[in-house]
N, C-alpha and C positions, 0 to 999 in steps of 0.2 A: 504494500500500500504506500503510495507516495503522498507527500504533503504539498498542496498548492499554497505557497506562502503569501500571506497578507500581513504586513508588518504589525499593524495595530491589533488586528484580531488574533493572530497566532502567537505573538510574542509579548503578551501581557502577563507579568508575574515574575517567576523565579527561573533564571537560567543558571544551571549549576555548572561551575568550572570544576572539572574533574581532577582530583589529585591522582597521580599515577601510582597504582599499587605495585609493589615489588615482592617477589618470593624471597625466601631465606638466602638463595644464591644470587640475588640481585638481578633476576630476570623479570620481565613483565608478567604480572599475575592477572591473566585475562579473566579467570573465573571470578575474582574479587571485583574487577572492573564491571563485569556484567551484573553482579549482585548489587553494586552501588547504583548502577543505572536503573535497574528494575525497582529498587527501593525508592529512588528519587521520582520515577514516573508514577508510582503508586501514591506518592505523597502529594503529587499535583504540579510538579515543575513543568514549565512550558518548553524548555530547551536545554541543550548542553553545549558547552564550549570546550574543545580539546584539540591540541595541547595549548596550554597558556602558561603564564608564570607560575601559577599554583600547581601546575602539572610538572614542575621542574624541567621546563622545556629546554633550557640551555644545557641540561645534562643528559638529554636523550639523543640517540643517533637518528639519522634520517629514517632508517628502517623502523625503529621503534615508534617514531611519530606516526608513520604511515599505518603501522599495525594498530595503534590506539584509535586513529580516525576510523579505520575500516571496522574494527570491532565495536566501536560506539554506534556507528550507523547500523550495523547488523543487530546489535542488542536493542536498539530503539524500535526497529522493525516498523518504521513509519508512524509510530505513536507520538513522536516528539521531534521538534526541530533540532538539527545538529549543525553547529557552526564549527568549521574546521579552522584551526589556527595556522597561519602561514609564516610563523617566525622563522627567519633564516639569516645567514650572514651576508647575503647579497640579494640584489633585486632579481637576478636570474633565478636563484634558488627559491625565492619567495613566489615567483610566478609559477615555477615548477610545482611547488607545494600547493598552490592555488588550483592548478590544473588537476592534481591528484585528488584534492578534496571534492571538486565538482564531479569528476569521473566516478568517485567512490559513492557519491550520493548525498553529500552534504548540501543542505538547502542554502547555507550561507558560508562565506569565508571572512575571517577577520584578519586585518593587516595593521601592524604597528609600523608605520612608515616614518623614519627619522625626518624631522623638519629642519631643512637648511634654508629653503626659500619657498615661497608659494609656487613659483614656476616649476621647481624641481619636484615639489610634492605633487602638484597636479599631473606631472608626467608619469610618476609612479602609480598614482591612483587611477589614471586613465588606462594604463597597461593592465591593471587588475580588472577594471570595468570591461575591457575588451575580451576577457575570458568568459564573460556572460554568465556569471553565477546568478542564481535566483535573486540573491541580494549580497551586496558588499557591505560589511560592517568595518568602519575605520575606528581605530583606537586612538583617542585623544589623551595621550599619556604624558604626564609631566609631574614628577614627584615633588618638584620644588616651585612650580610656576603655573601659569594660566593656560599653557598648551597652545593649540592651534588658533590662529586668528579666526574670529567668528565670521568675518567676511569671506575667508577662504572656505570655511565649512559650508556657508550658504551658496557660494559659487559652485562648489562641487555637487551640492544637492541639486542645483538647477541644471548642471551640465552633464552629470553622469547618470545614466538610466538606472544602473544597479545599486548606486549608493543610496540605500534606504535606512541605514542604521548607524548610530554613532555611540561608541562606548566612551563615556567621559570619566577620566581619572586624573583630575588636576586639583590645584589648590587656589582658591576654594572651589569645590565642586558645585555647591548649591547655586551660586550666582551664575556660573557657566551654564548650568542646566536651563535656568530661566532665560538667559540671553539667547541661547541657541533655539530654545522652544519658541520664543517670540519671533526671532528672525525668520524661522522656517514655518511660521504659522501653525506650529504643533504637528506638522506633517512628517518631519524627520523623526524616526523612532530613536528614543534616547534610553540608554541603560547606564547603570552605575556599577562600578566595580568595588574598589576599596571603600567607597562612600556608602556602602551598605550600612555602615555605622550611623549614617544620617538617613536611614530608610524612610522614616515618616516624613521628614522634611522633603526628601526627594519626591515622594508621592504627591505632596502638596504643590510641588513645582511642576508636576506633569510628567515625571519620569515614567516610562512604560514598563521597564524591567530592571531587575537587580541581579547581580552575579556573585553570589557567595560560593563557598566550596563545600558546605555541609549544612547540617541542621535543616534538612529539606522540609520536614513536616512543620517545624516551627515557623520558618520564613513563609511558607505557603499559607499557613493559617493567618499570619499577620496581614499578608496581602489580601486574602479573602475577606477578612473582617473589615479592613479599611475600605475596600471597594464596595462592600455591601452597606456602608454607612455607619458601621459600629466602630467609629474612630476611637472612642474611649477605651474599649476593650483591646483594640489593636495596639494602642499606645501602651496600655498596661502590660500586654504580653511582650511587646518590644523592649520595654524597660527592664523586664526580667533578664533579657539577654545582655544588657549593658556591661556587667562585670566580665562576661565571656568575651565581648568585643574589645573591651579595654585591654584584656590580656592578649588575645590572639592577634589583634591588629597593631601591636607595637612594632612588629617587623615581619616581612614576608616569610622569613625562615621560621620564626616562632609560629606563625599561622600554619605552615606546612606540617611542622612537628605536631601541633595541637590537633589539627583535624584528622591527620592520619592516626593519631592515638585514639581519638574519638571513634573513628570508623573501625579500628581494631577492637575497641572495648564493646562496640555495638555488634561485633561478630560479622561485620560486613567485609572488612579486609583481613587477610590471614596474617599479615605482619604490619608493623608500623615503621618499616624501614624507609629511610630517606637517603638520598645520594649526597655524597660530599663533593665539593666543599659546602658546608652549611654551618650556620651558627650553632654552637652547642646548646643543648637543652639540659641544664644542670639540675641538681637535686631540688632546688627551690622551684624551678619550673615544673618539675615532676609533681611536687606536693600541691602546688596551686592548681595545676591542670587536672589532677585527680579530683579535687573538690568541684571544679567547674564542670568537668565531664559528667560527674554524677548528677549535677543539677540539670544539665542538658538532657540526659537520659530520663530523668524523672519528669521534666517538663514535657518531653515528647510523649511519654506514656500517658500523662494527664490529658493531653490533647487527643490522643488516640481513644482513650476511654470516653471522653466527651463526645467525640464524633460517632461512637458506636451506640450511644444512648438513643 
């Protein structure tokens, strides 16, 4: 079964960025990957992104990236949108990865194009557009600044047929959401990555989707409650996550450690192995994460019981 992609209709909600599971001998654990995907779909996510930074993409071989994409498409079996990450060391390799994603069945491709000038950026984005994916998602990534010029984003939206989605990860994200939303008349699909810690604010600003790496059931329930108008309960549930977000969002490496440990504790991943180099997860991280993981599991069970009533 194939998905006819319509940005606003099909990509509202939670898009899970998949952590890469590894076996004890540091090979891809496809069984765990499939288990995570099926669990996320049953929880209500609307899509998946793989591979990306949370997937430890820079530590994966080209073959491993392609296997992850292929297996994700197969595991989804047409029930969810799959966005293939095209991270590569050169434009040529990025385009090759984009071609692979499209051929394999991804509805979308995501590209993080380095910004040197608007002219050069447009050239790379146009080359991706020429691949004719169902949709192109550009990543507006800047850990220390405001990212891509809003005028450039709008120009690309007007000029490129497949550029339908933008993943915003800049500082501050909220104002950028509103500026892009206003400039494109709310027609460009917007999603938030690390700014999931400002999820409620993002929804108030018109963001269509959020891209966390775990806690599928909880995030989906927050989104559902908010969109149904029960904003008070959505806020209350979200605020229960704030200690988790404060801990896990302090650094990407800490996030990878934490969510792999959570998936392992939930018996979804067979190991919590991460690839080096990576920041150490010391004994105090272990103690704090144990407490927070127990709270996440308890909250997930509470939501599941409520839904079954």
